[in-house]
Structure formats: C-alpha cells, structure tokens
C-alpha positions as CSV (number, residue, x, y, z in Angstrom):
1,M,5.3,-42.2,65.6
2,K,2.5,-40.9,64.7
3,S,-0.6,-42.5,63.5
4,W,-0.6,-42.6,60.0
5,A,-3.0,-46.3,59.5
6,G,-5.9,-46.2,56.4
7,V,-5.0,-42.7,55.3
8,G,-3.6,-43.6,52.1
9,E,-6.1,-42.0,49.8
10,A,-7.0,-39.7,51.9
11,Y,-3.0,-38.2,52.3
12,A,-2.5,-39.0,48.1
13,T,-5.9,-36.4,47.4
14,S,-4.9,-33.6,49.7
15,Y,-1.2,-33.6,51.7
16,A,0.7,-35.2,49.5
17,S,1.0,-32.2,46.9
18,L,2.5,-30.3,49.6
19,C,5.2,-32.6,50.8
20,A,6.3,-32.7,46.6
21,G,7.2,-29.0,47.3
22,T,10.5,-29.9,48.6
23,L,11.7,-32.1,45.8
24,D,13.0,-29.6,43.2
25,A,15.3,-28.4,45.7
26,L,16.5,-32.0,46.9
27,F,16.6,-33.3,43.8
28,A,19.0,-30.2,43.0
29,A,21.2,-31.6,45.9
30,L,21.3,-35.1,44.9
31,G,22.4,-34.2,41.5
32,P,22.3,-35.8,38.3
33,A,21.7,-39.9,38.7
34,R,23.8,-42.0,36.8
35,G,22.1,-44.7,37.5
36,R,23.1,-44.3,41.2
37,S,21.2,-46.3,43.7
38,L,19.0,-44.7,45.9
39,L,16.5,-45.7,48.8
40,D,13.5,-43.5,50.0
41,V,12.4,-43.5,53.7
42,G,9.1,-43.4,54.3
43,A,7.7,-43.5,50.4
44,G,4.5,-43.0,51.1
45,T,2.7,-42.9,48.2
46,G,5.3,-43.0,45.5
47,E,6.0,-39.2,44.5
48,L,9.7,-39.2,45.4
49,L,10.6,-42.2,43.7
50,D,8.6,-41.9,41.0
51,R,10.3,-38.7,39.8
52,A,13.6,-40.9,41.2
53,A,13.3,-43.3,38.3
54,G,12.7,-41.1,36.1
55,A,15.4,-39.2,36.7
56,G,17.4,-42.4,36.3
57,W,18.2,-43.8,39.5
58,R,18.0,-47.3,40.6
59,A,15.2,-46.5,43.0
60,M,13.3,-48.9,45.7
61,G,11.6,-47.1,48.9
62,C,10.4,-48.6,52.3
63,E,6.8,-47.4,53.4
64,P,5.7,-49.5,56.3
65,E,1.5,-47.8,55.9
66,P,-0.4,-50.7,53.7
67,T,-3.0,-47.7,52.1
68,M,0.0,-45.5,51.5
69,R,1.8,-48.7,49.4
70,E,-1.6,-49.8,47.7
71,V,-1.7,-46.4,46.6
72,A,1.7,-46.0,45.3
73,D,1.2,-49.6,43.4
74,R,-2.1,-48.6,41.9
75,A,-1.0,-45.0,40.9
76,R,2.8,-45.6,39.4
77,P,2.7,-49.2,38.5
78,G,6.3,-51.1,39.0
79,L,7.8,-48.8,41.7
80,S,10.2,-51.4,44.4
81,I,8.3,-50.3,47.6
82,V,8.8,-52.2,50.7
83,A,7.4,-53.1,54.4
84,A,9.2,-51.7,56.6
85,A,10.5,-48.6,58.2
86,L,12.9,-46.5,60.5
87,P,14.4,-47.2,62.9
88,D,15.0,-50.7,62.0
89,L,15.7,-50.8,58.2
90,P,16.0,-54.6,56.1
91,F,19.2,-53.8,54.5
92,E,22.5,-54.7,54.8
93,S,24.8,-51.9,56.1
94,A,26.1,-49.7,52.7
95,S,23.8,-50.6,50.3
96,F,22.6,-48.1,48.6
97,D,23.8,-44.5,46.9
98,A,21.9,-42.1,48.6
99,V,19.1,-42.3,51.3
100,T,16.3,-39.4,51.3
101,A,13.3,-39.4,53.3
102,N,11.8,-36.7,52.7
103,F,9.0,-34.5,55.7
104,V,10.0,-38.3,58.0
105,L,12.2,-37.6,60.8
106,N,9.8,-35.3,62.0
107,H,7.0,-37.9,62.9
108,V,9.3,-40.8,64.5
109,D,10.4,-41.8,68.0
110,D,13.9,-41.4,68.5
111,P,15.4,-39.1,65.7
112,R,19.0,-39.9,66.3
113,V,18.9,-43.7,66.4
114,S,16.4,-43.2,62.8
115,A,18.9,-41.1,61.6
116,G,21.6,-43.3,61.7
117,E,20.0,-45.6,60.3
118,M,20.0,-44.1,57.3
119,R,23.8,-43.4,57.2
120,R,23.9,-46.9,58.1
121,V,23.0,-47.9,54.6
122,V,24.0,-45.4,52.5
123,A,27.8,-46.3,51.4
124,Q,30.9,-44.9,52.2
125,D,30.7,-41.1,50.9
126,G,27.2,-41.8,49.6
127,M,24.7,-39.3,49.5
128,L,22.0,-38.7,52.9
129,A,19.3,-36.1,52.6
130,A,16.4,-35.1,54.1
131,T,13.7,-32.6,55.2
132,I,11.5,-31.5,58.9
133,W,8.5,-29.0,58.5
134,T,10.0,-25.8,60.1
135,S,6.8,-24.3,60.4
136,S,3.0,-24.3,58.9
137,P,-0.1,-22.8,59.7
138,S,-1.0,-24.4,62.6
139,W,-3.2,-20.3,63.4
140,F,-5.4,-21.8,60.6
141,W,-6.5,-25.3,62.5
142,I,-6.1,-23.0,65.9
143,E,-8.8,-20.9,64.2
144,V,-11.7,-24.0,63.5
145,C,-11.4,-25.2,66.8
146,E,-12.0,-21.1,68.0
147,R,-14.7,-21.2,65.8
148,A,-16.0,-24.7,66.5
149,G,-15.8,-23.9,70.0
150,V,-13.4,-26.9,70.9
151,T,-10.4,-27.9,72.6
152,P,-7.2,-27.6,70.1
153,A,-5.0,-31.0,71.3
154,P,-1.7,-29.3,72.8
155,G,0.5,-30.9,69.9
156,D,2.0,-34.9,71.1
157,R,6.3,-34.1,71.9
158,L,9.1,-36.2,72.1
159,P,10.8,-37.0,75.5
160,E,13.8,-33.9,75.5
161,E,16.1,-36.3,75.8
162,K,15.7,-37.7,71.9
163,D,13.9,-34.5,70.3
164,F,15.5,-30.8,68.6
165,A,15.1,-27.5,67.8
166,R,12.7,-27.6,64.8
167,T,14.9,-25.5,62.9
168,A,17.3,-25.5,60.6
169,D,20.3,-25.2,63.4
170,G,18.0,-28.3,65.9
171,F,17.7,-30.9,63.0
172,S,21.4,-29.6,61.8
173,A,23.2,-30.2,65.4
174,M,21.1,-33.4,65.7
175,L,21.9,-35.0,62.1
176,T,25.7,-34.4,63.2
177,D,25.1,-36.2,66.5
178,A,23.8,-39.0,64.5
179,G,26.9,-39.1,62.1
180,W,25.8,-37.9,59.2
181,R,29.2,-34.9,57.6
182,D,29.5,-32.5,55.1
183,L,25.8,-31.4,56.0
184,S,24.6,-28.7,54.5
185,I,21.1,-27.2,54.9
186,V,19.0,-24.6,52.9
187,E,15.8,-23.5,53.8
188,Q,12.5,-23.3,51.5
189,D,9.4,-21.7,52.1
190,W,6.6,-21.5,49.9
191,T,3.2,-21.3,49.8
192,W,0.6,-23.9,48.8
193,D,-2.5,-23.1,46.8
194,V,-5.5,-25.7,48.2
195,A,-9.1,-25.7,47.8
196,P,-10.9,-25.6,50.6
197,A,-12.9,-29.1,49.9
198,T,-8.9,-30.9,49.5
199,L,-8.0,-29.4,52.8
200,W,-10.8,-31.3,54.2
201,R,-10.0,-34.4,53.2
202,S,-7.2,-34.6,55.3
203,A,-9.4,-33.8,58.3
204,E,-11.4,-36.2,57.6
205,G,-9.4,-38.9,56.6
206,G,-7.8,-39.0,59.6
207,V,-3.5,-37.3,58.1
208,A,-1.1,-35.1,59.9
209,S,-2.8,-33.6,62.7
210,A,-5.8,-32.2,62.3
211,G,-7.2,-35.4,61.3
212,L,-6.1,-38.0,63.9
213,F,-8.0,-34.4,66.3
214,Y,-10.9,-34.6,64.0
215,R,-11.0,-38.5,64.2
216,A,-11.0,-38.0,67.7
217,L,-14.0,-36.2,68.4
218,D,-17.5,-37.4,69.0
219,P,-20.6,-37.0,66.4
220,V,-21.8,-34.1,68.0
221,D,-17.6,-31.8,68.4
222,R,-17.4,-33.4,64.9
223,G,-20.2,-31.7,63.2
224,R,-18.8,-28.4,64.6
225,F,-15.5,-28.8,63.7
226,R,-16.6,-29.4,59.8
227,V,-18.7,-25.8,60.9
228,G,-16.0,-24.7,61.9
229,F,-13.8,-25.5,59.4
230,D,-16.0,-24.2,56.8
231,E,-16.5,-20.1,58.7
232,T,-12.3,-20.1,58.3
233,C,-11.9,-21.2,54.8
234,A,-15.1,-18.3,54.3
235,A,-13.1,-16.2,56.5
236,H,-9.4,-16.2,54.3
237,S,-10.3,-18.0,51.6
238,E,-8.9,-16.1,48.2
239,G,-10.5,-16.2,44.5
240,G,-12.1,-19.8,46.1
241,G,-9.1,-20.7,47.6
242,L,-6.2,-20.6,50.6
243,R,-3.1,-20.2,50.5
244,L,-0.8,-21.5,53.3
245,R,2.5,-20.7,54.6
246,H,4.2,-23.3,54.9
247,S,8.6,-23.6,55.6
248,A,11.2,-26.2,55.6
249,A,14.2,-27.4,56.0
250,L,16.0,-29.8,53.9
251,A,19.7,-31.8,54.8
252,V,22.2,-32.8,52.8
253,G,24.9,-35.1,53.8
254,R,27.7,-37.4,53.6
255,A,28.7,-41.0,55.3
256,L,32.2,-40.5,56.0
C-alpha cells in the first residue's frame, strides 16, 4: 500500500477537499440512514464519517495512519475511529449494515482480497460502496517535472494478477471477483478549484504520488521542483487558482 506516513495535516488542508467530491453521490446511493450501522474503511481525517453521523448513521471508521486519526480527533471530536486497515479488519463477520471505502481500493496491495474483506464484515443483503480514481490531472505534475528538469517517477503498478483496469468496467469486474453482487457503477467528473498554495502543501507534505516523489528528491532537486511548480501554476492559473479536472467511479453493491 502506498505510504501515507505522517501526512495527516497536509492531507487535511489539501486533498481532503478533493476526495470529498464524491460524498453527495455516495450517500445518495446508500439511501436514508434509518439508524443503520456503517463502517468506513480508510477513514482518513473523518470527512465521510462525520457526514454519516450527522445523517443518522451509527458510524465508525478504521484508519491505520496515526496522523490522520489525530487530525480527525481534533477537528471532529466524538468520531469513533480505530487503528486498522484492509485487508485485515478487526470485526466479526456481518457486523455492519453498510461498509464504505472512498478512494481506498485504488491504493491497497490486493484489491480483490480487500474488497472481499469489506464484503465479509457487512451483513447479509447489506450495502457496499467504494470509489476509485479513473483519471486525474497527472499532466500537471509531469509538466512540473519537465520545467524542473527532473525525471518523473514511473509510477507503481501492482502485479498483473492482482491489478485491475482503472475504469468503471474494470472496477466492476474486480468487485464481482471479490463477491460483490447487484453492482451499480456510476462515473463522476468534477473540477477541483484549488489555490496553488493548497496544492503545494500536498506535495511538500508527502501526499499522494507527487508528494512521495518530492520527498524522495535531494535538496537541490527539491528547489528545482518548486520552481517548476510555480512556473506551471503561472501558466495554467485562472484568476489566481487552478482548475483541475478529475474523474471517479462509484460502485454500490450488496452482500448476498
């Protein structure tokens, strides 16, 4: 799984707002809470959990990264988040009425095993919901590297037997392999309007692939990367901000 060590604060002030872009569609798919129980795996800094609790779900989460849980505890006191992660959840089978994973299955080492673990802990006929990225503005970070004169990281891929196509159809096939049934897949496109300073916090803080790449650079190349970042932002800013297009697939299924 991609390392998220120490990134809680940087994530909370940058990519958390991006990842929240799917929450309206996710909760619409789950339907009214009606007092049902919900587990959010990879809860991060608690955005989804906080919304679920406010909507009447009996909600709890699991998140392995301590700095994520620290931010959640401070910003959203009262949420229940345990230290745990896919693919080994510390819950009895059929413990929850619904299980969610917002942009988690695209990061795990074995997506099918992890999706199967989500199915294990949901009750018979319970709901399963998950999202993955299908496209993101990687062109932006490639241009930063080109302007900086550094070679972009090739990107990590899972072994072929564990990977899946990062498309709606590929996501559906993987989840079917993992035992999800009555699957419905919708695709969502939206533009993340973000200030350059916010996006820089993600890179400097080690968030996502660009952040991990920046962390691995030596001090000289970090300086070059920052110059390339500033130049790229200046070339593409609109009204002082950036408009970055993203696409995601939202899958909703059941454990039958």
